N, C-alpha and C positions, 0 to 999 in steps of 0.2 A: 504493499499499500504505500502510495505517496504520502508523506506525512503532511498534516495541516501546517499552516504557518505557525512559526515560533513567536508567539506574541503574548503579552500579558492581557491584551484586550481580546478575550476569547468570546466574541459576540459575532454572530452571523446572521445576515438577513436575506431571505430568498424572495425575490420580487418576480411575481408570475401573473399571467394574464387572466387565467380562469381557474376556479376551484379544480383540483387534481393536477393542474399543471406543476405546482412546486413539488409534489410528490414523485411525478415522472422525472423532473429535471434534476432534482437534487435531493429526493427523500432518503436515498441510501446514505449519502454524505451526512445529511442532518442526523440521521439515527446514529451513525458511526461516530461522529464528532461529539455528540452529547455525552458519549461514554468517555471521552477524552477531556471532559470539563468545559466544553463549549455551551454557550447559551444560543439556541437557534430560534429564529422567528420567522413567520411568513407574512407577506404583504400580497394580497390578491386584488388586482386592479378592477376587473369586471365582475358583473354580477352573475354570470354563468346562465342568463335567463333563456338562452336558445338551445341549450344542451340536452334536447330530449327528443327521441322519435316516438314517444308514446302519444298517440292520438288524443288520449284523455287528459294529458298533462297541460297545465297552463303556466305562463312565466310567473304568475303571481304565487302559485304553490311552489314552483321550482326553486325560486331564488332563496328563500329561507331554508329549503331542504338542502340545497348545495352547500350553503354556509355551515349548517350543522354537520354535514358530511366532511367538510374540510377540517372543522374543529376536532372531529372524531379521528380523522387520519392523522392530524398533527399530534394528538394525544398518544397515538400508536408509536410515533417516531420520537417522542420526547421534545417535540417543538413547544416552546413556552407560550407563544402568543400568535394569534391570527389577527390581522387587520385587513378590513375590506373597504375599498374605495367606491365600489358600487357604479362604475361606469357600465353603460349598456353593452352586453355581450353582442359581439359581431359589429359593433358600430364605433369602435374606440378610435378617437382622434387624438393627435398630439394637442394638448391644451395647457394652458396656464394652471387650470384647476387641477388636473390630473398630475402634472409636474409638481405642483405645490404639495399635494397629498403624499407623493413619494418623498419629496424633500423633508417634509414635516416628520415623516416616519423615520428617516435617516437621523435627523437631528434629535429625535426623541430617544432612539435606541442606541446611537452612536456606535455602529458596528465596525469591526475591522474589515470584515469581508461581505460583499454583495455577490449573490448568485442571481443570474437572470437569463433570459432568452437571448439568442442571437438576433440582432436587429437587421442583419445583412442577408441572410440566407432565405430565399423564397422557396426553393425546392433543391434537393439534392438526392444523389443515388446513396442508398444506405449499404447495400451489399456490394461486394466486388464480383466480377463476372465468375461463374462457376460452370465449368464445362459439363457437369452432371446435371445442372439445373439451368436450362437456356433462359428461363424467365427471370433469374436472379438479378441480372444487370438492369432489369426495368423496374425493380422494387425500389421504392424511394420514400422520401419524407417530404411533406409540404408544410412549410412554417406559416401557420395561420397569421393573417394580417394583425390581429389583436397581439400576437406574439411579438411581431416585429415592432409594433408601436411601443409595446410595454418595454422591450429591450432598449429601444432608442431613448425613451424617456428615462429609464433607470440609469442608463449611462450617462446622460446629461445631468441627472440629478446628482450623481456622484462628482462629476467634473464638468463645469466648475460650481454648479448651482448651490449644492449643499455647503460648499466651502466658504462662499462669498457672503459677507454681511449685508450687502445691498441687494441681494437676491432674497425676496420674501422677507423684508424687514419686519413684517407683522409677526413673524415667528419669535423674534428677539423679545417683542412685547409679551409674548406668551411664555417667556422664560426658556426658550429653546435656543441654545447657542449653536453656532455654526460647527460643522464636523467634517474632517477629512477622512474619507474611507481610504484605507491603505491598499486594498486589493479587490479586483472583481474576477468572478469566475463565470464565464459565459458558456452556456451549453448549446449544442446545435451548430457551432461554428465548424468550419473546415480546419482551421488552424488549432489543432488540440495540442496542448503542452503539459497538461495536468490530468492525471486519471486517479481515481479513487477506487480500490478494490472493495466492493460492497458485498462480496460473496457471503461473508458472515452475518450480514443483516438483510439479505435478500428477502428472506421470509417476512421479516418486519416490514420492509417496503411493500411487499405484495399485500400483506394484511392491511396496511394503510390504504392502498388503492382499492382494496375490496370494501372499505368503508364508504366509498362513493357508490352506494347502492344504486342511485338513480342512473348511474353511467355503466356500471359493470355487474350489477346484482344478478341479472338474468343469465349472464355468460357463465358465471360460476367456476367449475373446474376447467372448462374450455379456455376461459380467459387466462386462469393461472398458468396452464400448460403453454399456452400460445406466447405469454410474455417470457416465460423462461426459455423457451426455445429461441425467441428472437433476440433476447438479451445475452445469451450465452456466447462468450468469445471462443476462438479456436483453442485456447488453452483450457477451456472448461470453466474459467472464472467469470465473474460479472463485475463490470466497471461502470462507473459514471464518469464521463470525460468532458473536459472543460478547456477553454482557452483561458489561461491565467494571466491577468494583466495587473502589474504592480503600478501603483500611481506614483509619479514623480514630485512629491510635495517636499 
């Protein structure tokens, strides 16, 4: 396992677009690092109001359901808090309001590390070509627009917005001082330079994901088998991979 940062400030914040995204992107790392003395937190930007194929479901019922599911998943992983900004699912725009919400959370928690989505990748191939599986080279990943906007705002919040006193000065009036985030860990990027072996906490990560009953409840064992097969590396281990960016303050 690549070791976490050597710092006295063992606070991490995962900034994600929808409920369940933080668990997919960094849930294993959150579970593992909490055992090493880190305090991990979640910030979810949208309300998840569109995430259901159930013809009987409504957004009014789904939003509180998904918040509760995310809190339950966070508890499984040892994540201390979940903050929800409530932007409309599928309609996220880069806005001062949302940027301010992210900055406020950073200034309140004062994390050493931020984890978030790639703001750059729209789609990419996940699997390398396999001569025994001619379809493998066409299997890929599409980075939801909400993910990209969330990643963009999270990175801008880190630098320079949360750092500079004249950005959102109303936070100072609330008693929230500026904060320099030391490192960012971006999942979904092509330029991977940091990986966390989450094999020992994989079952915990999967249990957290199954807490999102509205998303995965009906799939049951098939969901668990599929994610295990999809996430298993050639060496038989399971990793969460990031581009690690150290901030030059």
